[in-house]
C-alpha positions, 0 to 999 in steps of 0.5 A: 684560162685563169681561176674560175668561180661557179656560184650555185654549183650544186643546182640543176645547171651548176652541176653540169657547168662544173662538169663542162669546166672540170679540166680548169678545176673551178672553185665551186660555191653554193649556199651551203658554203656561203650565204650569197646574200651576205655581201660582206662575207662574199666580198671577203671570200672573193678577195681571198680567192681572186677569181678572174671569171665568175659564173653566176647560176645562183638565183631565186626562181619560185615564180608564184611565191615571189608573186604572192609574198612581199617577203619572197619578192624581197628575197628574189630581189636580193638574189636576182638583183642585188647579188648580181649588182655586187658581182658586176661591180666586183668584176669591173674593179678587178677586170674579171669576167662575169657570166650570168644566167637570166630567164625568158620571163623577162619577155612576154607576148600574149600571142602564142603564135608570136615567133620569139624575142632576139637578143636585142628586143626590149624586155617587158616582164609581166610578173615579179620574178621576171621583174627581178631577173630584168633588174639584175640584167639592168645592173650588168648593162649599166656597168657594161657602159663603164667597161664591164666584161660580161656574158649575159645568157638567157635560157628557159625551161630547164630539164635534165638529170637531177643532182643530189642537192636537196635544193635541186627541183625536179624538172617538168618532165620528171613530174609528168612522168611520175604522174603518168605512172600513177594513172591519174588524169593530168591537167596540162597547159596547152600554152606558154610556148618557149624552148625546153633546154637540156642542162648538159647541152646548155653547160657545154654551149656555155663552155664553148661560148667562153672558149670562143670569147666573142664580144661581151653582150647578151646571148640566148642559149636554148635547145631548138624547136619551141613547144607548149607544156602540152606538146612537151608532155605528149612527146615524153609520153610517146617516148615511154609508150604511155597513154595517160588521161590528159586534159588540155587546159588554158593558163587561166584555168590554173589558180596561180598567183603569177601571170605567165607569158603565152610566148616567151620564145628566145631566138638565138641570133649569135651562136651555133644552134643547139639540137632539138629538145626532142633529141636531148630528151630522148637521149636523156631518158634512154640513158636513164630508163 
């Protein structure tokens, strides 16, 4: 394996990708190291370092801000589309491999019982964030026709240990656990079914993908067993033997600018299945109680 560069290295997923690839001593860049929207500076840095593989975890992911602000949407496109296009072009010219992470929000079904989307289904996002992620995918897929070597990995609902970076967001489970301990009524959406994904599991699955070196393409990597937000929270409370006041609500009951899919389940047809998110969640919190 030649020189690897991880972009977005200090984030929730990037931190564990750095661990999974640690034996290969990857270069690790984040926004504190380099403004990734400054294409000229990024081009100079890449020319100096000459990686043979770029793993891109850098992204804009503020779903509601993106929807409500044109300025934020422009920023989303800058990171989720324009950065990806530049990286894909650079990798094509240099015969390097691009590994890029995308989102279940490129898909949408309004049927909560819909079984899910496989790697070959046609995306149809219903919010600006999803559109920006799909735009990045399209840049990769267009250059794939010219010979780009790539792995486009879609995933969803990340959770796991929170890194020290100020940019890293708390996961849904961290938020629910803190609210439960405050003994307040918690309103939780009983809908928006997709797959919770444990960041250490995703990082290890990504390393295995790279080691196996299958053909270029789209890969869905999530933990098994789809769930709604309410189902996820209830299992968390069961683990901790907590009985908070929970009120199940619908997606439309929350005043959020961006519409969410009722189902955006990612079906993995190409790679070994990851364990259930319940097993991963239990392991995570047993380690951190």
